[in-house]
C-alpha positions as CSV (number, residue, x, y, z in Angstrom):
1,M,110.4,80.7,119.8
2,L,109.9,83.1,122.7
3,S,106.9,82.5,124.9
4,R,104.9,84.0,127.7
5,S,106.1,81.2,130.1
6,K,109.6,82.6,130.5
7,P,109.2,86.3,131.5
8,V,111.9,86.1,134.2
9,A,114.5,84.5,131.9
10,L,113.5,87.0,129.2
11,A,114.0,89.9,131.6
12,V,117.5,88.7,132.5
13,V,118.5,88.3,128.9
14,L,117.2,91.7,128.1
15,A,119.1,93.2,130.9
16,L,122.3,91.6,129.7
17,T,121.8,92.4,126.0
18,A,120.3,95.9,126.0
19,A,121.4,97.8,122.9
20,V,124.0,95.4,121.7
21,P,125.6,96.8,118.5
22,V,125.9,94.8,115.4
23,A,129.4,94.0,114.1
24,G,131.1,97.1,112.8
25,Q,128.5,99.5,114.2
26,T,131.2,101.9,115.3
27,G,133.3,103.4,112.6
28,R,130.3,103.9,110.3
29,G,130.9,104.7,106.6
30,T,129.7,107.8,104.9
31,A,126.2,106.4,104.4
32,G,125.7,106.0,108.2
33,C,126.2,102.2,108.1
34,A,129.3,100.2,108.6
35,P,131.0,99.2,105.4
36,D,130.9,95.5,106.5
37,A,127.2,95.6,107.6
38,K,125.2,92.5,106.8
39,T,122.6,92.7,104.0
40,A,119.1,92.0,105.4
41,N,117.1,89.1,103.9
42,L,114.1,91.0,102.6
43,N,112.8,88.0,100.6
44,F,109.7,87.5,102.8
45,T,106.0,88.1,102.3
46,L,104.0,88.3,105.5
47,K,100.5,89.1,106.4
48,D,99.4,92.3,108.1
49,L,96.6,92.5,110.6
50,D,94.0,92.7,107.8
51,G,95.4,89.7,106.0
52,R,97.0,91.6,103.2
53,D,100.4,90.5,101.9
54,V,103.3,92.7,102.8
55,T,106.6,92.1,100.9
56,L,109.6,93.3,102.8
57,S,111.6,93.8,99.6
58,A,109.1,96.5,98.6
59,Y,110.7,98.7,101.2
60,K,114.2,98.7,99.7
61,G,115.1,102.3,99.1
62,K,113.6,103.4,102.4
63,V,115.1,103.4,105.9
64,V,113.3,100.6,107.7
65,L,112.9,100.2,111.5
66,L,111.9,96.6,111.9
67,D,110.8,95.9,115.5
68,F,110.3,92.3,116.8
69,W,107.9,92.4,119.7
70,A,105.0,90.7,121.6
71,T,102.0,92.0,123.4
72,W,103.2,90.5,126.7
73,C,106.6,92.2,126.5
74,A,106.7,95.2,128.9
75,P,109.8,96.9,127.3
76,C,108.1,96.5,123.9
77,K,105.1,98.4,125.2
78,V,107.4,101.2,126.4
79,E,109.1,101.5,123.0
80,I,106.1,101.5,120.7
81,P,105.0,105.1,121.4
82,G,108.4,106.3,120.3
83,F,108.1,104.3,117.1
84,I,104.7,105.9,116.5
85,E,106.3,109.4,116.9
86,L,109.3,108.5,114.7
87,F,107.1,107.2,111.9
88,S,104.9,110.3,112.1
89,K,107.9,112.6,112.0
90,Y,110.1,110.9,109.3
91,R,107.6,109.0,107.1
92,S,107.7,111.7,104.5
93,Q,111.5,111.6,104.4
94,G,111.6,107.9,103.7
95,L,111.3,106.1,107.0
96,Q,109.2,102.9,107.2
97,V,108.4,101.4,110.6
98,L,107.3,97.7,110.6
99,G,106.2,95.8,113.7
100,F,106.7,92.1,113.6
101,A,104.6,90.5,116.4
102,V,106.4,87.3,117.2
103,D,103.7,85.0,118.6
104,D,100.4,86.5,119.3
105,P,97.2,85.6,117.4
106,V,95.6,88.2,115.1
107,P,92.6,89.1,117.3
108,A,94.9,89.9,120.2
109,L,97.2,91.9,117.9
110,K,94.4,94.0,116.4
111,A,93.2,94.9,119.9
112,Y,96.7,95.8,121.1
113,A,97.5,97.8,118.0
114,K,94.3,99.8,118.3
115,E,94.9,100.4,122.1
116,M,98.5,101.6,121.4
117,G,97.5,103.7,118.4
118,M,100.0,102.0,116.2
119,N,100.2,104.0,112.9
120,Y,102.5,101.6,111.1
121,P,102.0,98.1,109.6
122,V,102.0,95.3,112.1
123,L,103.1,92.0,110.6
124,V,101.8,88.7,111.9
125,G,104.8,86.5,112.9
126,Q,103.0,83.6,114.5
127,G,104.5,80.5,113.0
128,R,107.1,82.4,111.0
129,N,110.3,81.0,112.6
130,D,111.9,81.4,109.1
131,V,111.8,85.2,109.5
132,L,113.1,85.1,113.1
133,E,116.0,82.9,112.0
134,A,116.8,85.2,109.1
135,F,117.0,88.3,111.3
136,G,118.3,86.5,114.4
137,P,119.6,85.6,116.8
138,M,116.5,86.7,118.7
139,V,117.7,86.2,122.3
140,G,115.0,88.5,123.7
141,L,112.4,91.1,123.0
142,P,112.3,93.7,121.9
143,T,114.8,93.3,119.1
144,T,114.9,96.2,116.6
145,L,116.8,96.5,113.4
146,I,117.5,99.7,111.5
147,I,118.0,98.8,107.8
148,G,119.5,101.3,105.4
149,R,118.1,102.3,102.0
150,D,120.5,99.8,100.4
151,G,119.1,96.9,102.5
152,R,122.0,96.6,104.9
153,I,121.4,96.1,108.7
154,C,123.0,99.3,110.1
155,S,122.1,98.7,113.7
156,R,120.6,96.1,116.0
157,H,119.1,96.9,119.4
158,M,118.2,94.2,121.8
159,G,116.2,95.2,124.9
160,F,114.7,98.5,125.7
161,T,116.4,101.3,123.7
162,P,115.5,105.0,124.2
163,K,113.7,106.7,121.2
164,D,116.6,109.3,120.9
165,R,119.0,106.5,120.1
166,F,116.8,105.2,117.3
167,E,116.3,108.8,116.0
168,R,120.0,109.4,115.8
169,D,120.5,106.3,113.6
170,I,117.4,107.1,111.5
171,R,118.3,110.8,110.9
172,T,121.8,109.8,109.8
173,L,120.5,107.3,107.3
174,L,117.8,109.5,106.0
175,T,120.2,112.4,105.4
176,N,122.8,110.3,103.6
177,L,121.2,109.4,100.3
178,L,122.8,106.7,98.1
């Protein structure tokens, strides 16, 4: 599990792994996702900030931006406004943004989400190593996955990634219906 006690090590890992592509990310198929892309394990039910159940498999058929982050992560804080903008812009076209807060308690998450103006569901990840393992490896934060409508992981970004890079991936997947 990532922790607040290792910010220097995390910064080094982030610098070394920024925007690492998933296997097969180049040479994408006609749906905007590599033909050999791994299927995401969406068989998880998590709690949101209000304690409601959120089942990941309910988002199959949408393009999902799944962001693994923490309140203490500086690059995460820089990326979040871009996710807010992308969700506002593309929600009606089938984009779902989900924030997975890796290790902060709910009161801290609620305050942070309010301060940042997060307009998408924030999922409570504290104690959910099973989810981190299913979508890993999580060598640093932020780690963000773009999951296609068919449930395949079309791209993985580790470390800070500019909003325009996410937007290119998202637009391609939204315009290529299955």
